[in-house]
C-alpha positions as CSV (number, residue, x, y, z in Angstrom):
1,M,5.7,33.5,-20.0
2,L,6.8,35.3,-23.1
3,Y,10.1,37.1,-22.5
4,D,11.5,39.9,-24.7
5,Y,13.3,38.1,-27.5
6,M,15.8,40.9,-27.7
7,A,17.0,40.3,-24.1
8,E,20.7,39.2,-23.9
9,D,19.8,35.9,-22.2
10,M,17.2,35.0,-24.8
11,K,19.5,35.0,-27.9
12,D,18.8,31.3,-28.5
13,G,15.2,32.1,-29.4
14,R,13.8,30.1,-26.5
15,N,11.8,33.1,-25.0
16,L,8.6,31.2,-24.5
17,M,8.7,29.2,-21.2
18,R,6.6,27.7,-18.5
19,V,7.3,28.6,-14.9
20,D,5.8,27.3,-11.7
21,A,4.5,29.5,-8.8
22,D,8.0,29.8,-7.3
23,G,9.4,31.1,-10.6
24,N,11.3,27.9,-11.5
25,I,11.5,27.3,-15.2
26,L,9.8,24.0,-16.1
27,W,10.6,24.1,-19.9
28,K,11.6,26.5,-22.7
29,A,10.0,26.0,-26.1
30,L,12.3,25.6,-29.1
31,P,11.2,27.6,-32.1
32,P,10.7,25.6,-35.3
33,A,13.3,27.4,-37.4
34,T,16.9,28.4,-36.7
35,Q,17.5,32.0,-35.7
36,D,13.8,32.3,-34.8
37,C,12.0,33.4,-31.7
38,F,8.5,33.7,-30.4
39,T,6.6,37.0,-30.9
40,G,3.2,36.3,-29.4
41,M,1.1,33.6,-27.7
42,D,-2.6,32.7,-27.1
43,W,-4.1,30.6,-24.3
44,D,-7.7,29.7,-24.8
45,G,-8.0,27.7,-21.5
46,E,-7.1,24.4,-23.2
47,T,-4.5,25.1,-25.9
48,L,-1.4,27.2,-26.1
49,T,-0.5,28.5,-29.5
50,A,2.3,30.9,-30.4
51,N,3.6,32.9,-33.4
52,T,7.2,33.1,-34.4
53,W,9.3,35.8,-36.0
54,S,9.7,33.5,-39.1
55,C,5.9,33.5,-39.5
56,Y,5.0,30.1,-38.1
57,R,1.9,29.4,-36.0
58,V,2.6,26.6,-33.6
59,S,0.9,24.5,-30.9
60,V,2.9,24.1,-27.6
61,D,2.6,21.0,-25.4
62,L,2.0,22.2,-21.9
63,Q,3.7,19.2,-20.3
64,N,7.1,19.5,-22.0
65,G,7.1,22.5,-24.3
66,D,7.3,20.5,-27.5
67,V,6.3,22.6,-30.5
68,T,4.1,21.4,-33.4
69,V,3.9,23.6,-36.5
70,L,0.3,24.3,-37.4
71,F,0.9,26.4,-40.5
72,F,3.1,29.0,-42.1
73,T,1.4,32.4,-42.0
74,K,3.3,34.6,-44.4
């Protein structure tokens, strides 16, 4: 799920998360830069990638939410 990064409870930038069928949060991804947040995501059936406010394109591990920077897009 990608939550609104402007929401009060998302001020830490961890607005990209995986939830189970019951709505329990399994993990929250940590953006690669301080004072950053996720602005979009893509799922191609195998890989989850996301963009951040600070112009990073990242890959997100589905098992634990670890983020790997793919490239800087600016």
